[in-house]
C-alpha positions in Angstrom: 0.0 0.1 0.0 1.5 3.3 -1.1 1.3 6.5 0.9 1.4 10.0 -0.3 0.8 13.5 1.0 -2.8 14.7 0.3 -2.4 18.3 1.4 -0.2 19.5 -1.7 -2.3 21.9 -3.9 -2.2 21.4 -7.6 -1.1 24.3 -9.5 -3.4 25.1 -12.5 -4.5 27.9 -14.6 -7.2 28.9 -12.3 -4.8 29.8 -9.5 -2.7 31.8 -11.9 -5.7 33.7 -12.9 -6.7 34.4 -9.4 -3.2 35.7 -8.4 -2.9 38.0 -11.5 -6.4 39.4 -10.6 -5.4 40.2 -7.1 -2.1 41.8 -8.1 -4.0 44.2 -10.6 -6.1 45.5 -7.9 -5.9 49.2 -7.2 -5.3 48.9 -3.4 -2.5 51.5 -3.2 -4.8 54.5 -4.0 -5.7 56.7 -1.1 -9.4 56.5 -0.2 -9.7 53.0 -1.7 -10.1 49.9 0.4 -11.5 46.2 -0.1 -15.1 45.7 0.6 -15.9 43.7 3.9 -18.4 41.5 1.8 -16.5 40.2 -1.1 -13.2 42.0 -1.3 -14.0 44.2 -4.3 -12.5 47.8 -4.2 -14.7 50.6 -2.8 -14.5 54.3 -2.2 -16.5 56.8 -0.1 -19.2 59.0 -1.4 -18.5 61.6 1.2 -21.6 60.7 3.2 -21.2 57.9 5.6 -24.8 57.0 5.8 -25.0 56.7 2.0 -21.9 54.3 2.1 -23.7 52.1 4.5 -26.8 52.1 2.4 -24.8 50.9 -0.7 -24.2 47.6 1.0 -20.4 47.4 0.7 -19.7 50.1 3.3 -18.8 52.3 0.3 -19.2 52.9 -3.4 -18.0 50.0 -5.5 -15.6 51.0 -8.3 -16.6 50.5 -11.9 -20.2 51.5 -11.1 -22.5 54.5 -11.5 -25.4 55.8 -9.5 -28.2 57.9 -10.8 -29.6 60.4 -8.1 -33.1 61.4 -9.0 -34.6 64.5 -7.2 -38.2 65.6 -7.4 -39.0 69.3 -7.1 -36.8 72.4 -7.3 -34.5 71.8 -4.4 -30.8 71.0 -4.6 -30.3 68.2 -2.2 -29.0 66.1 -5.1 -26.5 68.7 -5.9 -25.3 68.9 -2.3 -24.8 65.1 -2.5 -22.7 65.4 -5.6 -20.6 68.2 -3.9 -19.9 65.9 -1.1 -18.8 63.1 -3.6 -16.5 65.8 -5.4 -15.1 67.1 -2.2 -14.2 63.7 -0.9 -12.4 63.1 -4.1 -10.3 66.2 -4.0 -9.2 65.6 -0.4 -8.2 61.9 -1.2 -6.2 63.1 -4.3 -8.6 61.6 -6.9 -9.0 63.1 -10.4 -12.5 64.7 -10.4 -14.2 65.4 -13.7 -17.3 67.6 -13.5 -19.5 67.7 -16.7 -21.6 70.7 -18.0 -21.0 73.3 -15.1 -18.3 75.8 -14.8 -15.6 76.6 -12.2 -18.0 78.4 -9.9 -19.5 75.1 -9.1 -16.2 73.8 -7.8 -15.9 76.9 -5.6 -19.0 75.8 -3.7 -17.5 72.5 -2.4 -18.0 72.1 1.4 -15.0 72.2 3.6 -13.9 69.7 6.1 -15.5 70.1 9.6 -13.5 70.6 12.6 -13.5 68.2 15.5 -15.4 68.7 18.6 -12.3 69.6 20.5 -11.2 72.2 18.0 -14.6 73.9 17.9 -14.7 74.1 21.6 -11.3 75.8 21.8 -12.1 78.2 19.0 -15.5 78.9 20.5 -14.0 81.0 23.3 -14.1 84.6 22.4 -11.8 87.3 23.7 -14.3 88.6 26.1 -14.8 85.2 27.8 -11.0 84.9 28.1 -10.8 88.2 29.7 -13.5 87.4 32.3 -11.8 84.2 33.1 -8.5 85.9 33.6 -10.1 88.5 36.0 -11.3 85.8 38.3 -7.6 85.1 39.2 -6.2 87.1 41.9 -3.4 89.5 40.9 -0.9 88.2 43.2 -1.3 84.6 41.9 -1.4 85.8 38.3 2.1 87.4 38.7 3.6 84.1 39.9 2.5 82.3 36.6 1.3 78.7 36.2 3.3 75.9 37.8 6.1 74.7 35.5 5.2 77.2 32.8 8.7 78.4 32.2 12.2 78.2 33.5 13.0 79.3 37.0 14.3 82.6 35.7 10.7 83.6 34.7 9.5 83.0 38.2 12.1 85.2 39.8 14.7 82.3 40.4 18.3 81.9 39.4 18.7 81.1 35.8 20.2 77.9 34.8 22.0 76.9 31.6 20.7 73.4 31.8 17.1 74.6 32.3 17.3 77.1 29.5 18.9 74.6 27.1 16.2 72.0 27.7 13.3 74.3 27.9 10.5 73.4 25.4 9.5 76.1 22.9 6.3 77.8 23.4 3.3 76.3 21.8 2.0 77.7 18.8 -1.6 78.0 17.8 -1.9 76.3 14.3 -4.9 76.0 12.2 -5.6 72.5 11.1 -4.9 72.0 7.4 -6.1 69.5 5.0 -3.7 66.7 4.1 -3.5 66.2 0.4 -1.7 63.2 -1.1 1.4 65.1 -1.8 1.6 66.5 1.7 0.2 63.7 3.7 2.0 62.5 6.8 2.7 58.7 6.3 2.3 58.2 10.1 -1.2 59.6 10.4 -3.8 57.3 8.9 -6.1 59.1 6.4 -9.9 58.7 7.1 -11.9 56.8 4.5 -14.8 59.2 4.8 -14.4 62.8 6.0 -17.1 65.0 7.6 -17.9 68.1 5.9 -19.3 71.5 6.9 -21.7 73.2 4.5 -20.9 76.6 6.0 -17.3 76.3 5.1 -15.6 76.2 1.6 -12.9 73.7 0.5 -9.7 75.4 -0.6 -8.5 73.5 -3.6 -4.6 74.0 -3.8 -4.2 72.0 -7.0 -5.7 73.4 -9.9 -5.6 70.0 -11.7 -7.7 68.3 -9.0 -10.9 69.4 -10.7 -11.4 69.0 -14.4 -14.4 70.7 -15.7 -15.7 69.3 -19.1 -18.0 71.7 -21.0 -20.9 70.8 -23.2 -20.1 72.4 -26.4 -22.9 73.4 -29.0 -23.0 70.9 -31.8 -25.4 70.5 -34.8 -28.7 68.6 -34.2 -27.6 65.6 -36.1 -24.5 65.1 -33.7 -24.4 64.1 -30.1 -23.4 66.6 -27.6 -22.1 63.8 -25.4 -19.3 62.6 -27.7 -16.9 65.2 -26.4 -17.6 64.0 -22.9 -16.8 60.3 -23.6 -13.8 61.3 -25.7 -12.3 63.5 -22.9 -13.1 60.8 -20.3 -11.2 58.2 -22.3 -8.2 60.5 -22.8 -7.9 61.3 -19.0 -8.1 57.6 -18.2 -5.5 56.7 -20.7 -3.1 59.5 -19.7 -3.0 58.8 -15.9 -1.6 55.8 -14.2 -3.6 52.8 -13.2 -3.4 53.7 -9.6 -5.3 57.1 -10.1 -9.0 56.9 -9.4 -11.2 59.2 -11.5 -14.7 60.4 -10.3 -17.1 61.4 -13.0 -19.8 63.7 -11.8 -22.7 64.9 -14.0 -25.0 67.4 -12.2 -28.6 68.0 -13.6 -28.4 65.7 -16.7 -30.4 67.0 -19.6 -31.2 70.2 -17.7 -31.9 73.0 -20.3 -29.5 75.3 -18.4 -26.5 73.2 -19.5 -27.7 71.0 -22.4 -29.0 71.9 -25.9 -32.6 70.8 -26.7 -31.7 67.8 -28.9 -29.7 66.3 -26.0 -32.7 64.8 -24.6 -33.2 62.7 -27.7 -33.1 58.9 -26.9 -30.6 58.2 -29.6 -28.2 60.6 -27.9 -28.6 60.3 -24.2 -29.2 56.5 -24.1 -26.2 55.9 -26.3 -24.1 58.1 -24.1 -25.1 56.1 -21.0 -24.6 52.9 -22.7 -21.1 54.0 -23.8 -20.4 55.3 -20.2 -21.3 51.8 -18.8 -18.9 50.2 -21.2 -16.1 52.5 -20.0 -16.9 51.7 -16.4 -16.6 47.9 -17.2 -13.4 48.6 -19.1 -11.8 50.4 -16.2 -13.3 48.6 -13.2 -10.8 49.9 -10.7 -10.2 53.5 -12.2 -13.6 55.1 -12.6 -16.8 55.8 -10.7 -19.7 57.9 -11.8 -22.5 59.8 -10.1 -25.3 61.5 -12.1 -28.2 63.6 -11.0 -31.5 63.9 -12.8 -34.3 66.4 -12.3 -37.6 64.4 -12.2 -39.5 67.6 -12.5 -38.6 67.7 -16.3 -38.2 63.8 -16.8 -40.7 62.0 -14.5 -40.3 58.3 -13.8 -43.5 57.6 -15.8 -41.7 58.7 -19.0 -40.1 55.9 -21.0 -36.8 57.8 -21.5 -36.3 57.8 -17.7 -37.0 54.2 -17.3 -34.3 53.4 -19.8 -31.9 55.7 -18.1 -32.5 53.9 -14.8 -32.0 50.6 -16.6 -28.5 51.7 -17.9 -27.4 52.8 -14.4 -26.0 50.5 -11.8 -27.8 52.2 -8.9 -31.0 54.4 -8.7 -31.8 56.5 -5.7 -34.7 59.0 -5.5 -34.9 62.0 -3.2 -38.4 63.3 -2.6 -38.3 66.4 -0.5 -41.2 67.4 1.6 -43.4 70.0 -0.2 -43.9 72.3 2.7 -41.3 73.5 5.3 -43.8 72.9 8.0 -43.2 69.2 7.6 -39.6 69.7 8.5 -40.3 71.6 11.7 -40.7 70.1 15.1 -44.0 68.2 15.5 -46.2 69.3 18.5 -49.2 67.8 20.0 -52.4 69.4 20.9 -51.0 70.3 24.3 -48.0 72.1 22.8 -45.4 69.4 23.9 -42.7 68.7 21.4 -42.3 65.0 20.6 -38.5 65.0 20.1 -35.6 67.5 20.0 -33.7 65.9 17.2 -33.3 67.2 13.8 -36.3 66.8 11.4 -35.9 65.1 8.0 -36.3 67.1 4.8 -37.5 64.4 2.5 -38.0 60.7 1.8 -35.3 58.5 0.2 -36.5 55.8 -2.2 -33.8 53.2 -3.2 -34.9 51.6 -6.6 -31.8 49.8 -7.3 -28.2 49.2 -5.9 -25.2 47.9 -7.5 -24.8 44.2 -7.1 -23.4 42.8 -3.9 -21.4 40.0 -5.6 -21.2 37.8 -8.8 -23.9 35.5 -7.2 -26.5 38.3 -7.3 -27.8 40.8 -4.7 -28.5 44.6 -4.9 -31.8 44.1 -3.1 -33.4 46.9 -1.3 -34.4 46.8 2.3 -38.1 47.4 3.1 -37.6 50.2 5.6 -38.8 53.6 4.8 -35.7 56.0 4.7 -35.5 59.8 5.2 -32.6 62.2 4.7 -31.5 65.0 6.8 -29.2 67.8 5.6 -27.7 69.8 8.4 -24.5 71.9 8.8 -22.3 69.0 9.2 -23.9 66.0 7.7 -26.0 64.4 5.0 -27.8 61.7 6.9 -29.9 58.8 5.7 -31.8 56.9 8.3 -34.9 54.9 8.9 -38.2 56.8 9.3 -40.2 56.4 12.4 -43.6 57.8 12.9 -44.3 60.1 15.8 -46.2 58.9 18.9 -49.9 58.9 18.7 -51.7 61.7 20.4 -52.7 60.9 24.0 -49.6 58.9 24.7 -48.0 61.5 27.0 -45.1 59.3 28.0 -43.9 58.7 24.5 -44.4 62.3 23.6 -42.2 63.5 26.5 -39.7 60.6 25.9 -40.3 59.1 29.4 -41.1 55.7 28.2 -38.1 53.5 28.9 -39.8 50.2 27.9 -39.6 48.8 31.5 -42.6 46.8 32.8 -44.6 48.5 35.5 -47.3 47.2 37.9 -50.1 48.2 35.5 -48.2 46.2 32.5 -48.3 42.9 34.6 -51.8 43.0 36.0 -54.0 40.3 34.7 
């Protein structure tokens, strides 16, 4: 009877293909990491709640998302600016179609941390009042260990003056771009943005604006966009991630009237999808569409949704009263948290894996746009009138004597 080792793996063509595919992944790009589900590369959209909604904890590379917005609001444009600002900070190549440079000047800036805001919040008046509380005799002595003995009236020492630490300097936190990033400090995958601030873009090549040039009616106005995208992908290294942003697709303010012809716009989306599949680790696209001009009941919108990997609809509330604090008949406010601005409808998401997926959860979702966040969360109805404990937030779910009586 012969014996042989059975734990020796056989080398075949399939293993070689797998190794080659793993080596070709773009894992060295800042702001790119593997998905926790299946290992495919993902990047952040700039909104952490949207990253969680996409299923991979991020936006899978080589895909596109169509953001549909009903009404005349600009919540979809805000989401696109988050996406562009995240790309600029991570050092990605951001391409914006149809709009000019003023659109890039409205990108939100990085929000300061809670500690920085607390330190900056103190005004000079408050500091003066705090200083006046200290007695004058103790103020002249200074803080304990604040300086060398000579500063407190003692004998100066050469050793103490040589080893004395330099005074602390108040520095404004700056944004770490890829060329200036400290390798010892880890870069966040998703940043927090402040809509009241503006992002200072130091690199003029970080944003590439692709204009929509006027062309004859028989020619497609999207041909120049596709050609520029291919040239940019071919001219940069494979480790560079490109973000293609198309705000207000088919809007009369940016596109000629014949751009909405199905033979032009559908061919453009079909060609864009082919480019995304050709560069699966180098390109992502986010597009916004005004549903007020092209409703979902139209056949053109249906085909545009079919040619997009993900479709998310934002339905803002029609009246500002809906976004205010809800009160009961007695005047008590049900909750003190921020109120939602609209409903989020997820029609389709990019596939989770090769086995399928991309399903949508059955929870009702709402979005909240505040100064420091674009939040998507489940929607909960307010308490019923008459339930005073729930309206005041006193109900903690613990059983009482009334609950356990038979």
